C-alpha positions as CSV (number, residue, x, y, z in Angstrom):
1,X,-7.3,-14.6,-180.7
2,X,-11.0,-14.2,-179.8
3,X,-11.9,-12.3,-176.7
4,X,-15.1,-11.0,-174.9
5,X,-15.3,-8.0,-177.2
6,X,-15.4,-10.3,-180.2
7,X,-18.2,-12.2,-178.5
8,X,-20.3,-9.1,-177.8
9,X,-19.6,-7.6,-181.3
10,X,-20.8,-10.8,-182.8
11,X,-24.1,-10.4,-180.9
12,X,-24.5,-6.8,-181.9
13,X,-23.9,-7.7,-185.5
14,X,-26.6,-10.3,-185.1
15,X,-29.3,-8.2,-183.4
16,X,-28.3,-4.7,-184.5
17,X,-27.6,-1.5,-182.6
18,X,-31.3,-1.3,-181.7
19,X,-31.7,-5.0,-180.9
20,X,-31.7,-4.4,-177.2
21,X,-33.8,-1.2,-177.1
22,X,-35.9,-0.9,-174.0
23,X,-34.5,-4.1,-172.5
24,X,-31.7,-5.4,-170.3
25,X,-29.4,-8.1,-171.7
26,X,-28.4,-11.1,-169.6
27,X,-25.3,-13.0,-170.8
28,X,-24.9,-16.6,-169.8
29,X,-23.5,-19.9,-171.0
30,X,-20.2,-21.8,-170.7
31,X,-18.2,-19.2,-172.6
32,X,-19.5,-16.4,-170.5
33,X,-18.9,-18.3,-167.2
34,X,-15.3,-18.9,-168.3
35,X,-14.5,-15.2,-168.7
36,X,-12.6,-13.1,-166.3
37,X,-14.4,-10.3,-164.4
38,X,-12.8,-7.7,-166.6
39,X,-13.9,-9.5,-169.7
40,X,-17.5,-9.7,-168.4
41,X,-17.4,-6.0,-167.7
42,X,-16.5,-5.4,-171.4
43,X,-19.6,-7.4,-172.5
44,X,-21.9,-5.6,-170.1
45,X,-20.5,-2.2,-171.0
46,X,-21.1,-2.9,-174.7
47,X,-24.7,-3.8,-174.1
48,X,-25.6,-0.1,-174.6
49,X,-24.1,-0.4,-178.1
50,X,-26.9,-2.8,-178.8
51,X,-29.4,-0.2,-177.5
52,X,-30.0,-2.0,-174.2
53,X,-30.4,-0.1,-170.9
54,X,-27.9,-2.4,-169.2
55,X,-26.2,-5.8,-169.4
56,X,-25.7,-8.3,-166.6
57,X,-24.1,-11.6,-165.8
58,X,-25.1,-13.7,-162.8
59,X,-22.6,-13.4,-159.9
60,X,-20.5,-16.5,-159.2
61,X,-17.2,-17.4,-157.6
62,X,-15.3,-15.3,-160.3
63,X,-17.3,-12.3,-159.2
64,X,-16.7,-12.9,-155.5
65,X,-13.0,-13.5,-156.0
66,X,-12.7,-10.2,-157.9
67,X,-14.4,-8.4,-155.0
68,X,-12.4,-10.0,-152.2
69,X,-9.0,-10.6,-153.8
70,X,-7.8,-7.0,-153.5
71,X,-8.6,-4.1,-151.3
72,X,-11.7,-2.8,-153.1
73,X,-12.5,0.6,-151.5
74,X,-16.3,0.1,-151.6
75,X,-16.5,-3.6,-150.9
76,X,-18.0,-4.7,-147.6
77,X,-15.8,-6.4,-145.0
78,X,-16.0,-8.9,-142.3
79,X,-19.5,-9.9,-141.2
80,X,-21.0,-7.5,-143.7
81,X,-19.2,-9.3,-146.5
82,X,-20.4,-12.7,-145.4
83,X,-24.0,-11.4,-145.4
84,X,-23.5,-9.8,-148.8
85,X,-22.1,-12.9,-150.4
86,X,-25.0,-15.0,-149.1
87,X,-27.4,-12.5,-150.6
88,X,-25.5,-12.1,-153.9
89,X,-25.6,-15.9,-154.4
90,X,-29.4,-15.6,-154.7
91,X,-29.2,-13.1,-157.6
92,X,-29.7,-15.6,-160.4
93,X,-32.5,-15.8,-162.9
94,X,-34.9,-18.6,-162.1
95,X,-34.6,-21.7,-164.3
96,X,-38.1,-21.0,-165.7
97,X,-37.7,-17.3,-165.9
98,X,-39.4,-15.9,-169.1
99,X,-37.4,-13.8,-171.5
100,X,-38.7,-11.5,-174.3
101,X,-36.1,-13.0,-176.6
102,X,-33.3,-15.6,-176.3
103,X,-30.3,-15.8,-178.7
104,X,-27.8,-18.6,-178.8
105,X,-24.4,-18.0,-180.3
106,X,-21.8,-20.8,-180.5
107,X,-18.7,-19.1,-179.2
108,X,-16.5,-21.8,-180.6
109,X,-17.4,-20.6,-184.1
110,X,-16.7,-16.9,-183.5
111,X,-13.8,-15.4,-185.5
112,X,-12.1,-12.1,-184.5
113,X,-14.6,-9.3,-185.3
114,X,-13.9,-6.0,-187.1
115,X,-16.2,-3.2,-188.0
116,X,-16.2,-1.9,-191.6
117,X,-18.7,1.0,-191.0
118,X,-19.6,3.7,-188.6
119,X,-21.4,1.8,-185.8
120,X,-20.7,-1.5,-184.0
121,X,-23.5,-3.3,-185.8
122,X,-21.5,-3.0,-189.1
123,X,-19.2,-5.8,-188.1
124,X,-17.9,-8.9,-189.9
125,X,-15.5,-11.7,-189.3
126,X,-12.0,-10.5,-190.0
127,X,-11.6,-12.9,-193.0
128,X,-14.8,-11.7,-194.6
129,X,-15.0,-9.0,-197.4
130,X,-16.6,-5.6,-197.0
131,X,-20.2,-5.9,-198.0
132,X,-21.7,-4.1,-200.9
133,X,-24.6,-1.7,-200.6
134,X,-27.9,-3.6,-200.6
135,X,-26.2,-6.7,-199.2
136,X,-25.6,-5.7,-195.6
137,X,-28.5,-7.1,-193.6
138,X,-30.3,-4.5,-191.5
139,X,-28.9,-1.5,-193.4
140,X,-30.2,0.5,-196.3
141,X,-28.2,1.0,-199.5
142,X,-27.6,4.7,-198.5
143,X,-26.5,3.7,-195.0
144,X,-23.8,1.4,-196.4
145,X,-22.8,3.8,-199.1
146,X,-22.3,6.6,-196.6
147,X,-20.5,4.4,-194.2
148,X,-18.1,3.1,-196.8
149,X,-17.5,6.6,-198.1
150,X,-16.6,7.8,-194.6
151,X,-14.4,4.8,-193.9
152,X,-12.7,5.0,-197.3
153,X,-13.5,1.3,-198.1
154,X,-14.7,-0.4,-201.2
155,X,-17.1,-3.4,-201.4
156,X,-15.3,-6.7,-201.7
157,X,-12.2,-5.4,-199.9
158,X,-10.7,-8.0,-197.5
159,X,-10.3,-6.4,-194.1
160,X,-7.0,-8.3,-193.7
161,X,-5.7,-6.3,-196.7
162,X,-6.5,-2.9,-195.1
163,X,-3.3,-1.3,-193.8
164,X,-3.0,-0.5,-190.1
165,X,-2.0,3.2,-189.4
166,X,-3.0,3.6,-185.8
167,X,-3.5,1.1,-182.9
168,X,-5.5,2.4,-180.0
169,X,-5.6,0.4,-176.8
170,X,-8.1,2.3,-174.7
171,X,-11.7,3.0,-173.6
172,X,-13.7,1.0,-171.0
173,X,-13.9,-2.0,-173.3
174,X,-10.3,-2.8,-174.1
175,X,-7.8,-1.2,-171.7
176,X,-8.3,-3.1,-168.5
177,X,-5.3,-4.6,-166.8
178,X,-5.6,-7.9,-168.6
179,X,-5.7,-6.1,-171.9
180,X,-2.5,-4.2,-171.2
181,X,-0.8,-7.4,-170.1
182,X,-1.9,-9.0,-173.3
183,X,-0.4,-6.1,-175.3
184,X,2.8,-6.3,-173.3
185,X,3.7,-9.7,-174.9
186,X,5.1,-7.5,-177.7
187,X,8.1,-7.0,-175.5
188,X,11.2,-7.7,-177.6
189,X,9.4,-7.0,-180.8
190,X,8.7,-3.6,-182.5
191,X,5.8,-2.0,-184.2
192,X,6.1,-0.9,-187.8
193,X,7.6,2.6,-188.1
194,X,4.5,4.0,-189.9
195,X,2.1,2.7,-187.1
196,X,1.2,5.0,-184.3
197,X,0.4,3.3,-181.0
198,X,-1.8,5.0,-178.4
199,X,-2.4,3.4,-174.9
200,X,-5.0,4.9,-172.6
201,X,-5.6,2.9,-169.4
202,X,-9.3,2.4,-168.7
203,X,-9.1,4.0,-165.3
204,X,-6.6,5.6,-162.9
205,X,-6.6,2.4,-160.9
206,X,-5.7,0.4,-164.0
207,X,-2.9,2.9,-164.8
208,X,-1.4,2.6,-161.3
209,X,-1.6,-1.2,-161.4
210,X,0.0,-1.3,-164.9
211,X,2.8,0.9,-163.8
212,X,3.4,-1.2,-160.7
213,X,3.8,-4.2,-163.0
214,X,6.2,-2.3,-165.2
215,X,3.9,-2.5,-168.3
216,X,4.4,1.2,-169.1
217,X,8.1,0.4,-169.7
218,X,7.1,-2.1,-172.4
């Protein structure tokens, strides 16, 4: 149950919400290469949550298949597409390219991530307790006290013990077509009566595709 948003939240929790300030983040590695195009977009979109100007992932066959597999209104066609693909294949960082900073995270060790505070850097593994003021790395005692007061949480609380009242499937980072398909596996099961579920497709195109696949009926 670990997805690209968990991967990028783990990174933001590591470098902080200002960790990418003035920079562009490039994501790479086996775990990133294995992601779908939609999942890669989630990571790149979330780069701004780390203070970066942008996020990028080198184009590969997954990228090209995404562009050519459906009628993308702004994608080149025919000879123009062939020329574009040849050029796009050159858009890789050189093997000896210098970076201001490199960070390696073992994706196999990432647990589902959940935020306990008021920004995406205040994030922990789902089985970890809420940190106490003075123990949250990168945040002052008052920052943590204010965040916990706003969230209504107490230090030491296990996030798995916090009741769920509202589930929101939405925004540009978790309501792409594959996210809605994932949520649709609930078919045949019911949400708890006290839980409110809100689904907001990430775009008009996603909405139309979801409706065409019957996901809105689920």
